[in-house]
NUNU-748023 format. One record per residue (C-alpha): residue number from 1; residue in one letter; chain; x, y, z. Coordinates in steps of 0.02 Angstrom, whole numbers, plus 50000, padded with zeros to 5 digits. Layout:
MARNU,resi,resn,chain,px,py,pz
MARNU,NUM,a,A,X,Y,Z
...
END
This chain:
MARNU,resi,resn,chain,px,py,pz
MARNU,1,x,A,50362,49797,50600
MARNU,2,x,A,50339,49975,50547
MARNU,3,x,A,50252,50071,50410
MARNU,4,x,A,50239,50255,50366
MARNU,5,x,A,50137,50278,50210
MARNU,6,x,A,49960,50348,50222
MARNU,7,x,A,49827,50293,50101
MARNU,8,x,A,49639,50293,50073
MARNU,9,x,A,49538,50149,50145
MARNU,10,x,A,49365,50084,50103
MARNU,11,x,A,49254,50008,50236
MARNU,12,x,A,49254,49820,50242
MARNU,13,x,A,49086,49734,50262
MARNU,14,x,A,49136,49581,50362
MARNU,15,x,A,49277,49505,50458
MARNU,16,x,A,49423,49451,50348
MARNU,17,x,A,49387,49286,50256
MARNU,18,x,A,49534,49204,50342
MARNU,19,x,A,49587,49241,50519
MARNU,20,x,A,49737,49355,50513
MARNU,21,x,A,49776,49327,50695
MARNU,22,x,A,49893,49189,50752
MARNU,23,x,A,49981,49141,50912
MARNU,24,x,A,50109,49270,50860
MARNU,25,x,A,49993,49419,50874
MARNU,26,x,A,49862,49381,51004
MARNU,27,x,A,49898,49556,51070
MARNU,28,x,A,49810,49666,50946
MARNU,29,x,A,49717,49829,50923
MARNU,30,x,A,49561,49829,50814
MARNU,31,x,A,49514,49983,50713
MARNU,32,x,A,49329,49993,50669
MARNU,33,x,A,49316,50087,50505
MARNU,34,x,A,49176,50213,50481
MARNU,35,x,A,49234,50263,50307
MARNU,36,x,A,49382,50371,50355
MARNU,37,x,A,49520,50403,50229
MARNU,38,x,A,49640,50379,50375
MARNU,39,x,A,49587,50207,50441
MARNU,40,x,A,49734,50119,50359
MARNU,41,x,A,49849,50253,50427
MARNU,42,x,A,49787,50222,50605
MARNU,43,x,A,49828,50038,50583
MARNU,44,x,A,50001,50081,50520
MARNU,45,x,A,50035,50197,50666
MARNU,46,x,A,49987,50058,50786
MARNU,47,x,A,50106,49940,50698
MARNU,48,x,A,50245,50068,50714
MARNU,49,x,A,50235,50030,50900
MARNU,50,x,A,50270,49845,50860
MARNU,51,x,A,50092,49798,50906
MARNU,52,x,A,49980,49708,50781
MARNU,53,x,A,49822,49795,50717
MARNU,54,x,A,49678,49754,50602
MARNU,55,x,A,49548,49863,50514
MARNU,56,x,A,49372,49793,50522
MARNU,57,x,A,49201,49856,50472
MARNU,58,x,A,49102,49961,50594
MARNU,59,x,A,48970,49824,50576
MARNU,60,x,A,49080,49702,50671
MARNU,61,x,A,48980,49644,50821
MARNU,62,x,A,49034,49644,51002
MARNU,63,x,A,49025,49453,50999
MARNU,64,x,A,49144,49446,50850
MARNU,65,x,A,49263,49566,50936
MARNU,66,x,A,49258,49462,51093
MARNU,67,x,A,49314,49311,50990
MARNU,68,x,A,49463,49410,50926
MARNU,69,x,A,49504,49463,51105
MARNU,70,x,A,49583,49632,51062
MARNU,71,x,A,49681,49729,51192
MARNU,72,x,A,49600,49889,51130
MARNU,73,x,A,49477,49959,51003
MARNU,74,x,A,49490,50119,50901
MARNU,75,x,A,49338,50197,50816
MARNU,76,x,A,49395,50287,50659
MARNU,77,x,A,49338,50452,50589
MARNU,78,x,A,49213,50462,50448
MARNU,79,x,A,49121,50581,50331
MARNU,80,x,A,48949,50565,50414
MARNU,81,x,A,48867,50658,50558
MARNU,82,x,A,48813,50545,50700
MARNU,83,x,A,48639,50622,50701
MARNU,84,x,A,48608,50587,50515
MARNU,85,x,A,48468,50464,50479
MARNU,86,x,A,48581,50334,50398
MARNU,87,x,A,48740,50370,50495
MARNU,88,x,A,48846,50215,50531
MARNU,89,x,A,48837,50157,50711
MARNU,90,x,A,48935,50022,50800
MARNU,91,x,A,48862,49884,50908
MARNU,92,x,A,48819,49971,51074
MARNU,93,x,A,48870,49813,51167
MARNU,94,x,A,49050,49861,51129
MARNU,95,x,A,49045,49979,51276
MARNU,96,x,A,49012,49831,51391
MARNU,97,x,A,49163,49728,51337
MARNU,98,x,A,49279,49805,51466
MARNU,99,x,A,49407,49840,51329
MARNU,100,x,A,49489,50013,51315
MARNU,101,x,A,49414,50114,51172
MARNU,102,x,A,49481,50267,51083
MARNU,103,x,A,49363,50366,50973
MARNU,104,x,A,49442,50476,50839
MARNU,105,x,A,49340,50622,50770
MARNU,106,x,A,49178,50538,50713
MARNU,107,x,A,49222,50394,50828
MARNU,108,x,A,49227,50511,50976
MARNU,109,x,A,49061,50590,50929
MARNU,110,x,A,48981,50418,50912
MARNU,111,x,A,49047,50369,51082
MARNU,112,x,A,48972,50526,51158
MARNU,113,x,A,48804,50501,51073
MARNU,114,x,A,48784,50316,51112
MARNU,115,x,A,48831,50341,51295
MARNU,116,x,A,48704,50479,51324
MARNU,117,x,A,48792,50639,51274
MARNU,118,x,A,48744,50765,51141
MARNU,119,x,A,48824,50804,50973
MARNU,120,x,A,48772,50955,50869
MARNU,121,x,A,48827,51052,50717
MARNU,122,x,A,48969,51165,50774
MARNU,123,x,A,48944,51352,50767
MARNU,124,x,A,49115,51361,50689
MARNU,125,x,A,49189,51214,50593
MARNU,126,x,A,49372,51175,50621
MARNU,127,x,A,49486,51113,50483
MARNU,128,x,A,49674,51104,50479
MARNU,129,x,A,49797,51149,50615
MARNU,130,x,A,49742,51199,50790
MARNU,131,x,A,49836,51228,50951
MARNU,132,x,A,49796,51097,51083
MARNU,133,x,A,49774,51166,51259
MARNU,134,x,A,49795,51022,51382
MARNU,135,x,A,49688,51021,51539
MARNU,136,x,A,49738,50848,51603
MARNU,137,x,A,49913,50790,51553
MARNU,138,x,A,49891,50612,51618
MARNU,139,x,A,49844,50446,51538
MARNU,140,x,A,49809,50479,51354
MARNU,141,x,A,49901,50645,51346
MARNU,142,x,A,50058,50599,51442
MARNU,143,x,A,50210,50678,51357
MARNU,144,x,A,50099,50775,51235
MARNU,145,x,A,50162,50953,51245
MARNU,146,x,A,50039,51089,51292
MARNU,147,x,A,50006,51201,51142
MARNU,148,x,A,50061,51069,51016
MARNU,149,x,A,49980,51066,50845
MARNU,150,x,A,49831,50950,50816
MARNU,151,x,A,49752,50916,50646
MARNU,152,x,A,49565,50953,50649
MARNU,153,x,A,49433,50905,50521
MARNU,154,x,A,49257,50921,50590
MARNU,155,x,A,49097,51019,50572
MARNU,156,x,A,49013,50942,50725
MARNU,157,x,A,49056,50957,50909
MARNU,158,x,A,49013,50870,51072
MARNU,159,x,A,48901,50991,51167
MARNU,160,x,A,48863,50880,51317
MARNU,161,x,A,48973,50738,51380
MARNU,162,x,A,48902,50576,51450
MARNU,163,x,A,48906,50546,51636
MARNU,164,x,A,49079,50509,51704
MARNU,165,x,A,49176,50591,51561
MARNU,166,x,A,49302,50730,51586
MARNU,167,x,A,49383,50853,51467
MARNU,168,x,A,49569,50819,51439
MARNU,169,x,A,49604,50958,51313
MARNU,170,x,A,49524,51098,51215
MARNU,171,x,A,49563,51215,51071
MARNU,172,x,A,49509,51395,51041
MARNU,173,x,A,49358,51331,50942
MARNU,174,x,A,49322,51162,51024
MARNU,175,x,A,49286,51142,51209
MARNU,176,x,A,49303,50953,51203
MARNU,177,x,A,49456,50916,51097
MARNU,178,x,A,49500,50764,51204
MARNU,179,x,A,49392,50674,51332
MARNU,180,x,A,49404,50524,51447
MARNU,181,x,A,49306,50411,51562
MARNU,182,x,A,49457,50354,51663
MARNU,183,x,A,49371,50215,51758
MARNU,184,x,A,49300,50130,51602
MARNU,185,x,A,49454,50173,51498
MARNU,186,x,A,49352,50259,51363
MARNU,187,x,A,49440,50401,51273
MARNU,188,x,A,49401,50517,51129
MARNU,189,x,A,49494,50647,51027
MARNU,190,x,A,49416,50770,50907
MARNU,191,x,A,49577,50781,50805
MARNU,192,x,A,49675,50654,50703
MARNU,193,x,A,49828,50593,50800
MARNU,194,x,A,49876,50474,50658
MARNU,195,x,A,49924,50610,50533
MARNU,196,x,A,50097,50687,50532
MARNU,197,x,A,50024,50862,50558
MARNU,198,x,A,49972,50815,50736
MARNU,199,x,A,50137,50844,50825
MARNU,200,x,A,50098,50743,50981
MARNU,201,x,A,49998,50611,50888
MARNU,202,x,A,50124,50470,50899
MARNU,203,x,A,50150,50500,51085
MARNU,204,x,A,49961,50492,51109
MARNU,205,x,A,49949,50329,51011
MARNU,206,x,A,50091,50253,51111
MARNU,207,x,A,50004,50303,51272
MARNU,208,x,A,49846,50215,51216
MARNU,209,x,A,49936,50058,51155
MARNU,210,x,A,50062,50036,51295
MARNU,211,x,A,49995,50124,51449
MARNU,212,x,A,49807,50107,51430
MARNU,213,x,A,49792,49943,51333
MARNU,214,x,A,49946,49865,51414
MARNU,215,x,A,50010,49793,51249
MARNU,216,x,A,50183,49718,51229
MARNU,217,x,A,50286,49753,51071
MARNU,218,x,A,50277,49577,50996
MARNU,219,x,A,50242,49621,50813
MARNU,220,x,A,50419,49603,50746
MARNU,221,x,A,50493,49549,50581
MARNU,222,x,A,50586,49404,50660
MARNU,223,x,A,50429,49337,50743
MARNU,224,x,A,50331,49357,50581
MARNU,225,x,A,50458,49257,50481
MARNU,226,x,A,50462,49117,50609
MARNU,227,x,A,50273,49106,50619
MARNU,228,x,A,50249,49119,50430
MARNU,229,x,A,50371,48980,50391
MARNU,230,x,A,50282,48868,50515
MARNU,231,x,A,50110,48911,50442
MARNU,232,x,A,50167,48887,50262
MARNU,233,x,A,50240,48716,50297
MARNU,234,x,A,50084,48661,50390
MARNU,235,x,A,49970,48720,50250
MARNU,236,x,A,50069,48660,50099
MARNU,237,x,A,50131,48494,50164
MARNU,238,x,A,50211,48403,50018
MARNU,239,x,A,50112,48496,49882
MARNU,240,x,A,50181,48606,49743
MARNU,241,x,A,50164,48796,49734
MARNU,242,x,A,50171,48910,49581
MARNU,243,x,A,50222,49093,49594
MARNU,244,x,A,50214,49218,49451
MARNU,245,x,A,50371,49321,49483
MARNU,246,x,A,50375,49501,49423
MARNU,247,x,A,50537,49565,49496
MARNU,248,x,A,50447,49688,49608
MARNU,249,x,A,50468,49693,49796
MARNU,250,x,A,50306,49599,49836
MARNU,251,x,A,50330,49447,49725
MARNU,252,x,A,50517,49441,49760
MARNU,253,x,A,50493,49445,49948
MARNU,254,x,A,50359,49312,49932
MARNU,255,x,A,50478,49203,49830
MARNU,256,x,A,50615,49217,49961
MARNU,257,x,A,50496,49178,50104
MARNU,258,x,A,50417,49029,50016
MARNU,259,x,A,50585,48959,49964
MARNU,260,x,A,50643,48967,50144
MARNU,261,x,A,50488,48872,50198
MARNU,262,x,A,50465,48739,50063
MARNU,263,x,A,50621,48742,49953
MARNU,264,x,A,50603,48651,49787
MARNU,265,x,A,50415,48631,49807
MARNU,266,x,A,50408,48810,49744
MARNU,267,x,A,50411,48848,49557
MARNU,268,x,A,50439,49029,49509
MARNU,269,x,A,50385,49082,49335
MARNU,270,x,A,50443,49245,49256
MARNU,271,x,A,50347,49296,49100
MARNU,272,x,A,50450,49420,49000
MARNU,273,x,A,50323,49522,48901
MARNU,274,x,A,50456,49634,48826
MARNU,275,x,A,50405,49792,48917
MARNU,276,x,A,50529,49787,49061
MARNU,277,x,A,50666,49915,49087
MARNU,278,x,A,50838,49891,49012
MARNU,279,x,A,50930,49744,49088
MARNU,280,x,A,50795,49701,49215
MARNU,281,x,A,50746,49526,49152
MARNU,282,x,A,50929,49474,49146
MARNU,283,x,A,50965,49549,49315
MARNU,284,x,A,50814,49465,49393
MARNU,285,x,A,50866,49294,49330
MARNU,286,x,A,51043,49322,49390
MARNU,287,x,A,50991,49374,49565
MARNU,288,x,A,50875,49227,49592
MARNU,289,x,A,50965,49087,49501
MARNU,290,x,A,51148,49133,49522
MARNU,291,x,A,51157,49229,49685
MARNU,292,x,A,51021,49144,49787
MARNU,293,x,A,50996,48977,49697
MARNU,294,x,A,50808,48998,49682
MARNU,295,x,A,50760,48920,49514
MARNU,296,x,A,50653,49029,49400
MARNU,297,x,A,50570,48968,49240
MARNU,298,x,A,50599,49104,49110
MARNU,299,x,A,50462,49125,48980
MARNU,300,x,A,50508,49234,48831
MARNU,301,x,A,50342,49300,48766
MARNU,302,x,A,50404,49466,48697
MARNU,303,x,A,50345,49439,48518
MARNU,304,x,A,50175,49378,48574
MARNU,305,x,A,50141,49532,48681
MARNU,306,x,A,50205,49654,48550
MARNU,307,x,A,50095,49574,48418
MARNU,308,x,A,49944,49592,48532
MARNU,309,x,A,49959,49781,48542
MARNU,310,x,A,50019,49814,48364
MARNU,311,x,A,49933,49971,48298
MARNU,312,x,A,49841,50002,48464
MARNU,313,x,A,49847,50182,48527
MARNU,314,x,A,49713,50186,48662
MARNU,315,x,A,49797,50159,48833
MARNU,316,x,A,49652,50061,48908
MARNU,317,x,A,49647,49945,48759
MARNU,318,x,A,49835,49918,48778
MARNU,319,x,A,49812,49869,48960
MARNU,320,x,A,49667,49754,48918
MARNU,321,x,A,49762,49663,48781
MARNU,322,x,A,49919,49647,48885
MARNU,323,x,A,49817,49578,49029
MARNU,324,x,A,49726,49454,48917
MARNU,325,x,A,49889,49392,48841
MARNU,326,x,A,49966,49372,49013
MARNU,327,x,A,49822,49259,49063
MARNU,328,x,A,49844,49155,48906
MARNU,329,x,A,50031,49134,48932
MARNU,330,x,A,50009,49098,49116
MARNU,331,x,A,49879,48964,49082
MARNU,332,x,A,49986,48879,48950
MARNU,333,x,A,50143,48879,49054
MARNU,334,x,A,50059,48825,49216
MARNU,335,x,A,49983,48676,49124
MARNU,336,x,A,50152,48633,49050
MARNU,337,x,A,50245,48644,49216
MARNU,338,x,A,50108,48576,49327
MARNU,339,x,A,50007,48511,49404
MARNU,340,x,A,50009,48632,49550
MARNU,341,x,A,49899,48630,49704
MARNU,342,x,A,49933,48808,49761
MARNU,343,x,A,49954,48978,49681
MARNU,344,x,A,50059,49099,49784
MARNU,345,x,A,49991,49276,49777
MARNU,346,x,A,50069,49435,49843
MARNU,347,x,A,49907,49496,49920
MARNU,348,x,A,49944,49636,50045
MARNU,349,x,A,49840,49696,50190
MARNU,350,x,A,49767,49846,50095
MARNU,351,x,A,49695,49720,49971
MARNU,352,x,A,49609,49632,50117
MARNU,353,x,A,49543,49795,50186
MARNU,354,x,A,49480,49864,50022
MARNU,355,x,A,49389,49708,49961
MARNU,356,x,A,49251,49621,50055
MARNU,357,x,A,49243,49489,49920
MARNU,358,x,A,49330,49322,49942
MARNU,359,x,A,49320,49180,49819
MARNU,360,x,A,49286,49025,49922
MARNU,361,x,A,49269,48849,49860
MARNU,362,x,A,49098,48794,49929
MARNU,363,x,A,49158,48615,49950
MARNU,364,x,A,49324,48642,50038
MARNU,365,x,A,49308,48817,50109
MARNU,366,x,A,49477,48860,50033
MARNU,367,x,A,49502,49025,49943
MARNU,368,x,A,49530,48995,49757
MARNU,369,x,A,49610,49107,49628
MARNU,370,x,A,49505,49196,49503
MARNU,371,x,A,49627,49342,49503
MARNU,372,x,A,49812,49349,49477
MARNU,373,x,A,49885,49486,49586
MARNU,374,x,A,50051,49499,49499
MARNU,375,x,A,50128,49662,49443
MARNU,376,x,A,50011,49654,49295
MARNU,377,x,A,49853,49669,49400
MARNU,378,x,A,49763,49595,49252
MARNU,379,x,A,49598,49530,49314
MARNU,380,x,A,49527,49355,49321
MARNU,381,x,A,49611,49193,49278
MARNU,382,x,A,49500,49065,49191
MARNU,383,x,A,49377,48989,49313
MARNU,384,x,A,49430,48813,49267
MARNU,385,x,A,49610,48853,49315
MARNU,386,x,A,49581,48824,49501
MARNU,387,x,A,49715,48836,49632
MARNU,388,x,A,49708,48851,49818
MARNU,389,x,A,49789,49012,49872
MARNU,390,x,A,49936,49039,49985
MARNU,391,x,A,49954,49221,50035
MARNU,392,x,A,50087,49241,50170
MARNU,393,x,A,50100,49430,50149
MARNU,394,x,A,49915,49467,50172
MARNU,395,x,A,49945,49533,50349
MARNU,396,x,A,50071,49663,50291
MARNU,397,x,A,50072,49841,50228
MARNU,398,x,A,50192,49888,50088
MARNU,399,x,A,50326,49959,50202
MARNU,400,x,A,50317,49803,50310
MARNU,401,x,A,50348,49698,50154
MARNU,402,x,A,50504,49800,50118
MARNU,403,x,A,50565,49774,50296
MARNU,404,x,A,50528,49588,50283
MARNU,405,x,A,50618,49574,50117
MARNU,406,x,A,50771,49659,50187
MARNU,407,x,A,50772,49546,50340
MARNU,408,x,A,50770,49384,50238
MARNU,409,x,A,50908,49437,50120
MARNU,410,x,A,50820,49520,49974
MARNU,411,x,A,50945,49635,49885
MARNU,412,x,A,50924,49819,49919
MARNU,413,x,A,50902,49855,49734
MARNU,414,x,A,50739,49757,49739
MARNU,415,x,A,50684,49811,49912
MARNU,416,x,A,50693,49995,49863
MARNU,417,x,A,50648,49977,49680
MARNU,418,x,A,50541,50119,49612
MARNU,419,x,A,50360,50071,49577
MARNU,420,x,A,50338,50009,49400
MARNU,421,x,A,50171,49988,49308
MARNU,422,x,A,50115,49814,49260
MARNU,423,x,A,50107,49851,49073
MARNU,424,x,A,50281,49926,49091
MARNU,425,x,A,50354,50032,48953
MARNU,426,x,A,50202,49998,48843
MARNU,427,x,A,50109,50136,48935
MARNU,428,x,A,50259,50252,48941
MARNU,429,x,A,50257,50255,48751
MARNU,430,x,A,50108,50361,48705
MARNU,431,x,A,50016,50297,48553
MARNU,432,x,A,50072,50145,48455
MARNU,433,x,A,50209,50035,48530
MARNU,434,x,A,50343,49968,48413
MARNU,435,x,A,50506,49875,48440
MARNU,436,x,A,50605,50029,48387
MARNU,437,x,A,50513,50142,48509
MARNU,438,x,A,50540,50017,48650
MARNU,439,x,A,50727,50018,48616
MARNU,440,x,A,50731,50208,48615
MARNU,441,x,A,50635,50221,48779
MARNU,442,x,A,50737,50085,48864
MARNU,443,x,A,50898,50176,48825
MARNU,444,x,A,50830,50345,48881
MARNU,445,x,A,50754,50274,49039
MARNU,446,x,A,50917,50186,49082
MARNU,447,x,A,51010,50351,49072
MARNU,448,x,A,50887,50433,49193
MARNU,449,x,A,50909,50295,49321
MARNU,450,x,A,51096,50283,49293
MARNU,451,x,A,51127,50467,49324
MARNU,452,x,A,51019,50486,49479
MARNU,453,x,A,51104,50331,49549
MARNU,454,x,A,51277,50403,49514
MARNU,455,x,A,51226,50560,49609
MARNU,456,x,A,51164,50457,49756
MARNU,457,x,A,50988,50524,49728
MARNU,458,x,A,50894,50368,49672
MARNU,459,x,A,50801,50352,49838
MARNU,460,x,A,50760,50538,49842
MARNU,461,x,A,50621,50506,49716
MARNU,462,x,A,50461,50405,49722
MARNU,463,x,A,50480,50374,49536
MARNU,464,x,A,50601,50435,49403
MARNU,465,x,A,50577,50384,49222
MARNU,466,x,A,50564,50436,49039
MARNU,467,x,A,50413,50448,48925
MARNU,468,x,A,50414,50439,48735
MARNU,469,x,A,50289,50552,48644
MARNU,470,x,A,50208,50506,48478
MARNU,471,x,A,50267,50667,48394
MARNU,472,x,A,50428,50728,48314
MARNU,473,x,A,50513,50896,48317
MARNU,474,x,A,50646,50983,48215
MARNU,475,x,A,50823,50991,48282
MARNU,476,x,A,51001,51023,48227
MARNU,477,x,A,51140,50896,48257
MARNU,478,x,A,51309,50908,48171
MARNU,479,x,A,51249,51054,48065
MARNU,480,x,A,51114,50944,47994
MARNU,481,x,A,50926,50955,48015
MARNU,482,x,A,50847,50816,48119
MARNU,483,x,A,50668,50765,48140
MARNU,484,x,A,50659,50653,48293
MARNU,485,x,A,50563,50608,48451
MARNU,486,x,A,50558,50709,48613
MARNU,487,x,A,50586,50623,48780
MARNU,488,x,A,50490,50682,48933
MARNU,489,x,A,50576,50665,49102
MARNU,490,x,A,50460,50627,49247
MARNU,491,x,A,50535,50634,49423
MARNU,492,x,A,50413,50647,49568
MARNU,493,x,A,50414,50647,49758
MARNU,494,x,A,50276,50562,49856
MARNU,495,x,A,50236,50471,50018
MARNU,496,x,A,50111,50347,49949
MARNU,497,x,A,50081,50379,49765
MARNU,498,x,A,49906,50446,49800
MARNU,499,x,A,49971,50622,49779
MARNU,500,x,A,50138,50676,49709
MARNU,501,x,A,50239,50832,49673
MARNU,502,x,A,50364,50857,49535
MARNU,503,x,A,50540,50851,49604
MARNU,504,x,A,50651,51005,49607
MARNU,505,x,A,50797,50922,49521
MARNU,506,x,A,50961,51020,49513
MARNU,507,x,A,50984,51100,49342
MARNU,508,x,A,51156,51023,49329
MARNU,509,x,A,51082,50848,49342
MARNU,510,x,A,50948,50886,49215
MARNU,511,x,A,51082,50951,49098
MARNU,512,x,A,51185,50792,49114
MARNU,513,x,A,51033,50681,49083
MARNU,514,x,A,50978,50785,48934
MARNU,515,x,A,51150,50787,48854
MARNU,516,x,A,51171,50600,48873
MARNU,517,x,A,51000,50558,48801
MARNU,518,x,A,51020,50671,48650
MARNU,519,x,A,51197,50609,48616
MARNU,520,x,A,51176,50425,48656
MARNU,521,x,A,50998,50381,48605
MARNU,522,x,A,50972,50374,48418
MARNU,523,x,A,50805,50448,48365
MARNU,524,x,A,50793,50580,48502
MARNU,525,x,A,50836,50764,48481
MARNU,526,x,A,50741,50849,48622
MARNU,527,x,A,50718,50824,48811
MARNU,528,x,A,50583,50910,48914
MARNU,529,x,A,50540,50904,49100
MARNU,530,x,A,50365,50874,49166
MARNU,531,x,A,50325,50995,49308
MARNU,532,x,A,50147,50937,49338
MARNU,533,x,A,50095,50878,49511
MARNU,534,x,A,49966,50744,49551
MARNU,535,x,A,49831,50804,49550
MARNU,536,x,A,49791,50873,49423
MARNU,537,x,A,49905,50757,49324
MARNU,538,x,A,49942,50575,49359
MARNU,539,x,A,50115,50504,49387
MARNU,540,x,A,50107,50396,49231
MARNU,541,x,A,50059,50475,49066
MARNU,542,x,A,49941,50334,49017
END
């Protein structure tokens, strides 16, 4: 299974609450996280080689690692200096495990320090691109071209290497850009091979995974599906499962996978809060019920949600009220349809990495739901509404979910659906939300998506949508004065949503979209284009 999207990771404090390893992925690489923003990206690069990987805290002991039996260990980068008083250090017994280790940036410096070398503040820091001069093109640097670009980000350097280590590569500013103890299979690189700027980075990672760690490419979509179905059936038995379906790729993929495993024991519930895009609720019901014969309980709560945010202009208050109402509706409907033993949640691997907290029933040891991780991301469910959790996607990154969804028959329109905020159009209408404004925005937003789809450009954008402003402007239509709303077009390009750039849309396409909105959407007389990147702006306006 493969992923591409980089993202920021926070250090986990303990091993994952449930073992993520199964008979499927006994071959694995462990990444010990020292607070690097690239730890998740390292894990994704490993998985691109079809080898399983996990990100664990740097506090993970050698004994715990031995229980996991990894084929290799990677020490991530980090913001600290190894000689700082409170710098994070790994268990020194790791070096005695006999497992290949690759230290990246801070990880390399820690390796050098703990094994008897010396790390000091560099006379000249090195950030950004550097040319890598290869001294030993074997093992780790096989097929890495001499002079290729490496991405540097360090203010410290290794001044003395431990006994038995050799220099594999250097740059103009760094004598030890890559090092190795060939006998013990300990390697270090001062640069970041996981980022796209390091030209030979993927080749280096493949060398470590395949040649040095002797891993086999067993982490495949087909194997994951087979193993997951077996695990779900064993865990659920003859019990009932409830899934809050949003129509997004995560919950839809989860629904397909669960239905394949347990059939009618699954109940999907779709709560229509009235803030979806034009035609989406109807399309969702059609896809699941008509095309794939997966029953979905439709809950029309549009009036309830609209009433909850009547007169509210503050965006955070909107989100809070929408979230609270979702919990109320969910509780009522789950009681009506239940009882259920399990709640299916679309927890993904970044959720596992970024949260050390797990809610465990002290009597059974089972994780229980105090949060609903639907597209609403709305916070805790009532504590007395207790389910055991089933989280089949918790091993996967977002791109792996998309690949899984595609492999088990999820329609492409859902697999590649643009990200959509939980509160939906309610936070794309600035200020007060009314039924009339929702209708205006739905129609305008539909035109944006319709036109980029006609041009074959839908997948060229990370997101493409319309925003309705709480102001009016003067216009002229049919020789008459108008006083109507402006629509803001927001089309952005991004790899992960963490940063984004406004898309350079052809003027001809903007003209078509603008003409259609002004002519077809009553109450709009002006269209503007947002050319703000993230940062300093955000993708959404609220």
